[in-house]
C-alpha positions as CSV (number, residue, x, y, z in Angstrom):
1,M,0.2,0.1,-0.1
2,E,1.3,3.5,-0.5
3,K,-0.1,6.8,0.4
4,F,-0.1,10.4,-1.1
5,E,-1.3,13.2,-1.9
6,K,-3.0,14.9,-5.0
7,N,-4.3,18.3,-4.5
8,G,-4.9,18.6,-0.5
9,V,-6.6,14.6,-0.7
10,L,-5.1,11.9,1.3
11,F,-4.8,9.1,-1.2
12,T,-3.7,4.3,-0.4
13,T,-3.5,2.9,-4.2
14,F,-2.7,-0.7,-3.5
15,E,-3.3,-4.0,-6.3
16,S,-5.3,-6.7,-5.8
17,D,-5.6,-9.8,-8.7
18,G,-4.2,-7.2,-10.9
19,V,-6.6,-4.2,-10.0
20,R,-5.6,-1.4,-8.7
21,Y,-7.7,0.1,-6.2
22,L,-7.7,4.2,-5.4
23,C,-9.1,5.2,-1.5
24,T,-9.8,7.6,0.7
25,G,-9.7,7.1,4.1
26,E,-7.9,4.5,6.3
27,P,-8.2,1.3,3.9
28,T,-6.9,-2.2,5.3
29,G,-6.6,-3.4,1.4
30,E,-9.0,-6.4,3.0
31,F,-12.9,-6.8,2.0
32,K,-15.7,-6.8,2.8
33,L,-18.7,-8.6,0.4
34,E,-21.8,-6.1,0.9
35,F,-24.5,-7.7,-1.0
36,S,-24.3,-11.0,-3.0
37,G,-27.3,-10.9,-6.3
38,E,-27.8,-12.9,-8.9
39,Y,-26.0,-10.8,-11.4
40,L,-23.2,-9.6,-9.0
41,D,-21.5,-9.4,-6.0
42,C,-20.4,-6.0,-4.3
43,Y,-17.5,-5.5,-2.1
44,S,-16.2,-2.4,0.0
45,V,-13.0,-1.9,1.4
46,V,-13.0,-1.6,5.1
47,G,-11.8,1.5,6.2
48,A,-12.0,3.7,2.6
49,T,-14.4,6.6,2.3
50,S,-14.7,6.2,-1.4
51,V,-13.0,3.9,-3.5
52,V,-12.6,3.2,-7.2
53,S,-10.9,0.4,-9.4
54,G,-9.5,-0.5,-13.0
55,K,-5.9,-1.2,-14.4
56,G,-4.9,2.0,-15.5
57,D,-2.0,4.5,-14.1
58,I,-2.7,6.6,-10.7
59,D,-3.5,9.6,-13.2
60,E,-7.2,7.9,-14.6
61,L,-8.0,6.4,-11.5
62,Y,-7.8,9.9,-10.2
63,D,-9.8,11.9,-13.1
64,A,-11.9,8.4,-12.9
65,W,-12.7,9.5,-8.8
66,L,-13.1,13.1,-9.8
67,K,-16.1,11.9,-11.7
68,E,-17.3,10.0,-9.2
69,T,-16.7,12.5,-6.4
70,E,-18.2,14.9,-8.1
71,F,-21.6,15.6,-6.9
72,K,-20.5,14.6,-3.2
73,R,-18.0,17.4,-3.1
74,E,-19.9,19.8,-4.9
75,V,-23.2,20.0,-4.9
76,L,-23.0,18.3,-0.4
77,G,-19.7,20.3,-0.1
78,I,-18.2,16.9,1.0
79,T,-13.7,16.4,2.2
80,F,-11.9,13.4,1.5
């Protein structure tokens, strides 16, 4: 796990099974099953407040994070 700060936000990144995860909060790197459905299973990263994942580099994941959290940051005023 690697921690870094970008634009005032502290991130943690780690890789599991070839997929890179970019998280805020205090992630442990462990996954928790939240919901098991007929078509998909939903997992969360223990200790994380926001998560994006993919096979891209950090900059691509950061752009995805900005898009995913845009409403929470700009409309609701949530800070990470």
